[in-house]
C-alpha positions in Angstrom: -15.4 -3.9 -13.9 -14.0 -2.9 -10.4 -14.8 -5.8 -8.3 -17.2 -4.2 -5.7 -15.7 -4.1 -1.9 -18.1 -4.4 0.7 -16.4 -1.6 2.9 -19.4 -0.9 4.8 -19.0 -4.0 6.5 -15.3 -3.7 7.3 -15.6 -0.3 8.5 -18.6 -1.1 10.7 -16.1 -3.7 12.8 -13.3 -0.8 13.5 -12.6 0.2 16.7 -13.3 4.0 18.1 -10.9 5.9 16.5 -8.1 7.5 18.8 -9.4 10.9 20.2 -12.6 8.5 21.4 -10.1 6.3 23.7 -8.5 7.5 26.7 -5.6 5.0 25.8 -4.4 3.4 22.9 -3.1 0.1 23.7 -0.6 -2.0 21.2 -2.4 -2.9 18.4 -2.6 -7.2 18.1 -2.9 -8.0 14.8 -6.7 -9.0 13.8 -7.1 -12.8 11.8 -5.9 -13.0 8.5 -8.1 -14.5 5.5 -5.7 -17.2 5.2 -6.3 -17.2 0.8 -6.9 -13.2 0.8 -10.3 -12.3 -2.0 -10.1 -12.6 -5.3 -10.2 -8.8 -7.5 -10.9 -7.8 -10.5 -9.6 -5.0 -12.8 -11.5 -2.7 -14.9 -10.4 -4.5 -17.9 -11.7 -8.8 -16.4 -8.1 -9.5 -15.5 -8.2 -11.4 -12.1 -6.3 -11.0 -9.0 -5.7 -11.9 -5.7 -5.6 -9.4 -2.7 -3.8 -10.6 0.5 -1.4 -9.7 3.1 2.6 -10.1 2.0 3.9 -13.4 3.4 7.5 -14.2 3.6 7.2 -16.6 1.3 6.7 -13.6 -1.2 10.7 -13.0 -1.8 11.0 -14.2 -5.0 8.1 -12.9 -5.9 8.8 -9.6 -5.5 12.8 -10.0 -6.9 11.1 -10.6 -10.3 8.7 -8.2 -9.8 11.3 -5.3 -9.2 13.4 -6.6 -12.1 10.0 -6.0 -14.7 10.2 -2.1 -13.4 11.5 0.5 -15.5 14.7 2.4 -13.9 11.6 5.4 -14.2 9.3 3.0 -11.9 12.0 2.4 -9.1 12.5 6.1 -9.1 9.0 6.9 -8.2 8.6 4.1 -5.5 12.0 4.3 -4.0 12.7 7.5 -5.1 16.1 7.2 -6.4 17.6 4.9 -8.5 18.6 1.2 -7.9 20.0 -1.1 -10.4 18.7 -4.2 -7.9 16.6 -5.2 -5.1 19.1 -6.1 -2.3 18.5 -9.8 -0.7 18.4 -8.1 3.1 15.8 -5.8 1.9 13.6 -8.1 -0.3 13.8 -10.1 3.1 13.0 -7.0 5.4 10.0 -6.1 2.9 8.6 -9.5 3.1 8.9 -9.9 6.7 6.6 -6.7 8.3 5.8 -6.5 12.4 2.2 -6.5 12.4 1.9 -3.8 15.1 3.0 -1.3 13.2 3.3 -2.4 9.4 0.8 -3.4 6.4 1.5 -5.2 3.6 -1.1 -5.7 1.0 0.1 -7.7 -2.3 -1.8 -8.2 -5.5 -0.9 -11.9 -7.2 -1.4 -12.8 -10.6 -2.1 -16.5 -10.1 -3.1 -17.3 -13.9 0.8 -18.0 -14.3 3.6 -20.3 -13.0 4.8 -19.7 -10.7 2.3 -16.4 -9.5 3.7 -13.5 -9.8 2.9 -10.0 -7.8 1.7 -7.4 -9.8 0.7 -5.3 -7.4 2.3 -3.9 -3.5 0.8 -1.6 -1.2 2.0 -0.8 2.7 1.9 1.7 5.6 4.7 1.7 8.3 3.1 3.2 11.4 5.1 6.0 13.5 3.3 5.7 17.1 4.9 9.0 18.4 3.2 10.8 15.7 -0.2 8.6 15.7 0.5 8.3 11.7 1.8 6.3 9.0 3.4 6.3 6.0 2.2 4.7 2.5 4.0 3.6 -0.3 2.1 2.1 -3.2 3.5 0.2 -6.7 1.3 -1.6 -9.1 3.5 -2.8 -12.4 3.4 -1.1 -15.4 1.2 -3.6 -17.4 -1.3 -3.6 -14.8 -2.0 0.2 -14.1 -5.2 2.1 -14.8 -7.3 -0.4 -13.8 -8.4 0.6 -10.6 -5.5 -1.3 -8.5 -4.2 1.6 -7.1 -7.5 3.2 -5.9 -7.9 -0.6 -4.3 -4.4 -0.7 -2.5 -5.0 2.6 -1.3 -8.5 2.4 -0.1 -7.8 -0.7 1.8 -4.7 0.7 3.5 -6.8 4.0 4.7 -9.5 1.1 6.1 -6.1 -0.2 7.4 -5.1 2.9 9.1 -8.8 3.9 10.6 -9.2 0.2 12.5 -5.7 1.3 13.8 -7.4 4.4 15.0 -4.4 6.9 13.2 -4.6 10.3 12.8 -3.6 10.7 10.0 -2.0 8.7 7.0 0.8 10.5 4.3 3.5 9.9 1.7 6.2 11.1 -0.4 5.5 11.8 -3.7 7.8 12.4 -7.0 6.4 15.9 -8.7 6.3 14.2 -11.8 4.4 11.2 -11.0 1.4 12.5 -11.9 -1.1 9.2 -11.8 -0.2 9.1 -8.5 -1.0 12.8 -7.0 -4.2 12.9 -9.6 -4.8 8.9 -7.6 -4.4 10.6 -4.1 -6.2 14.3 -4.4 -9.6 11.9 -5.8 -9.3 10.1 -2.6 -9.3 13.1 -0.7 -5.2 13.8 0.1 -3.9 17.4 0.9 -0.1 18.8 -0.8 2.1 19.7 1.4 5.1 21.8 0.8 8.6 19.6 1.0 11.9 22.0 1.2 14.0 18.9 2.3 13.0 16.9 -0.5 13.5 18.8 -4.0 11.9 17.9 -6.6 8.3 15.8 -4.0 6.0 16.7 -2.2 4.3 15.4 0.7 0.9 14.1 0.7 -1.8 13.6 3.2 -5.1 13.0 4.3 -6.3 12.8 8.0 -8.5 10.4 9.4 
């Protein structure tokens, strides 16, 4: 059974949305829990949900090595044979003013392994954020993608953003179904053959 998350108390502390403010100041990062929180997959396996850290680079590269070519194409929308060092560094060293990245860490093994990651990149001019979510194949269909997506949506609302959106391959039916269940709407994507843009108004 998936761990219950108290989203109501989290939302109670949210600032007013952007359309309720006279001006939108630059975001100041909120304090982060040092150790994150423990969550459960549907099958009872435990993970730790926390913000990404620079020290996660090795785990990120190990996760990439476990992915199939199809998994990589679904996440990056094109083929990649390896995760270059500069890209791995960039993915782990985020700018919290315009980015958020959550990871799901499996601490039952040593070293701890990264089983899932969800991130947003904020477009301040459009008052929106692009998202991406990846869950390792052996951990899919366990409610973890929905958990990451919900946390990203909550973070966008905390930031006062108008919309969260992303590109998804048309063949990636599990992600399209998940986002449909969360209320996302599909848009035509003529400039990106084989993909669709999905968006959720906040």
